[in-house]
N, C-alpha and C positions, 0 to 999 in steps of 0.2 A: 850549337849553342856553347858548346865548351870552346870552340874555337874562337867565337866572339867574345867570350869572357876573357880569354887571354889576351885577344887584341885590345880590348877596352882596358885592361889592368896596365898594358906597356904604355899605350897612347896618353891615358888620363894623367901620367907623370910628366908630359912634356907640354901640357897647356892647361888653363883653367876655363877655358870656352867651351861649353857643351856643343855648340854648332862645329866648331874645329875639331874637336875629338870625334865627334860623329862622323864627319867627313874624312878623317884619317882612317877609322876603324872602317868604314864603307869602301876606302881603297883597298886595304887589305882584305877585306871580305871578298870583294869583286875578284881579286887576284888567285884566290885560293879557293873557290868553289865552283860547281859546274854552273851554267847558264841556268837560268829560270830557279835557282835556289835563292831565296830572299828570306830577310828576318826583319820584322818590326822592332822598334826600341824607343824609349824616352830615357835621356840622360839629364840630370839635374844636378845643381849643386846648392844646397842650403848654406848660405853665407850667414853665419849666426852673429858676426862683428857687423856686418852692414844691414843685417835683417832682410835679405833679398834672396829670392829663388831665382836663379837663372837656369832656364832649360831649353832643350831643343827636341824635337820629336822626329824619327825617322819612320813614317808611316804607321806608327802605332796609335792606339786608341788615344783620345785627347785626355786632359787631366780635368778633373771635376774639383772644383775650387769653392770655397764659401769664405768670403771676408767675415770676420767679427760683426761689424757694424751692418752687414747686409742680412737680409732675411730669407735670401734665395741664393741658391748655389748657381755656379757659372760654369760653363764648358769652355775650357781654353784649348784652342787647337791651332798651334803654330803649323806653318807649312813645313813638309818634308817628306821626301820618298823613303821608301823601305832600303834598309841595307842589301846591296847586291843587284838593284834593278839597272844601274848605271854605273859605269866606271869611274866617274867622277865629275864632268863638267855639268851636266844636268843636276846631279845631286848637289853640287855646291850652289847653285843657282837656287835650288828648291829649299834648302834648309833655312829656317829661321829659327834664330835664337831670341828668347823674350826674358825680360826680368819683371818680377813681381815682388814689390816690397811686401814684406809682412810683419804681422804683431800678433800679440798674445791673443788666442781664440781663433785665428785664422786656420783653415782646414784645407789640406790638399790631398787628393785621393787618386793614386795610380793603380790601373787595373788592365787586365787581358780581357780579350774579345769573348773569353768564355762566359763573361757575366752578361753582357747585353744579349748574347746569341743562345743563353740557355733557354730550354723549350721546355714546357709543359706538356702533358699527355696528348692534348688537342694540336700540337706543333705550334703553338703560339710562342713567340719568343719573349723574354724579360723584357728587353729592351734599354736603350739608352735613356729614355725619358722615365721608365719605371725605376731605373738605378738611381737617377738624380732625385726623384722623389723619395726613396727610401733613404738616401743620404741626408737630405734635407729634414727628414723626419728626426733622425738621430743626432744631427749635427750640433747640438748642446752637450751631448755628452762627451765622454773621454773616448780617445782612438779605439780602445777596447771595446768600449760600449756601441760604437759605430760599427766595427766590425762585426760584433754579435748580432747587432740588428740587420744588417747586410745578409747574413749567413742565414739568420732565421727566417727572413721573408723570402730568400731565393729558395730555401727549402721547402716552404709553405707552397711557393709557386711552382715550382718543378715536381714536388710531390715525389714519387719513386721513378719518373721518367729518366732514362738513361741520358747522359749528357755525352757530345761528341768532341768537347774540347776542355782543356785544363782551365782551372779558374785561379787566378793569382790576383790578390789585392794588397795595395799598401796604404795605410791611412796615416797621415802625418797631421798631428794636431799641434799647433804652437801653443807653448806653454810659458808662464811669466818665469824669469830669472829670479833666484832669490839673491841676498846681499852678498854671498859668496861666489855667485857666477853660475852656479849649478840651476838645475831645472827645479821647479817647485811642484 
């Protein structure tokens, strides 16, 4: 992971295209790790001037999105192989960059597979659908309230069952700008 972060920092200065950045990181990763080692990643840029999220996905979980005017979440899953599975040609053909306009109230959730794969004592997975339902239930709240809701319901579901994977989640809730250009 440290190696990948270093590659990402170096390459991100050269391009503003998430797909191009992931393609370059993949080449460097493939050249520097043993075959069979791979990593998944989502790389995105929130352009606050144009109000657009541009992102690409290298084998990672999809992004859960809820547009303010919609009453349901959507799963956004552009194509893309994980880093390190192919030297370059198949990776380049697979990677898809998408752009999503955003406005105040829109919600984007990025997460690792530890969330949908979390299990309770009966070995039932939390699952993608349950995660989407929880996010939908708390979507009107702030990013902090959404996080609290997800963690509370995850804890209730898993109870004290030991988990096999880490759980990382990032919630981005778009807010209005005030007259001075800052967030309100």
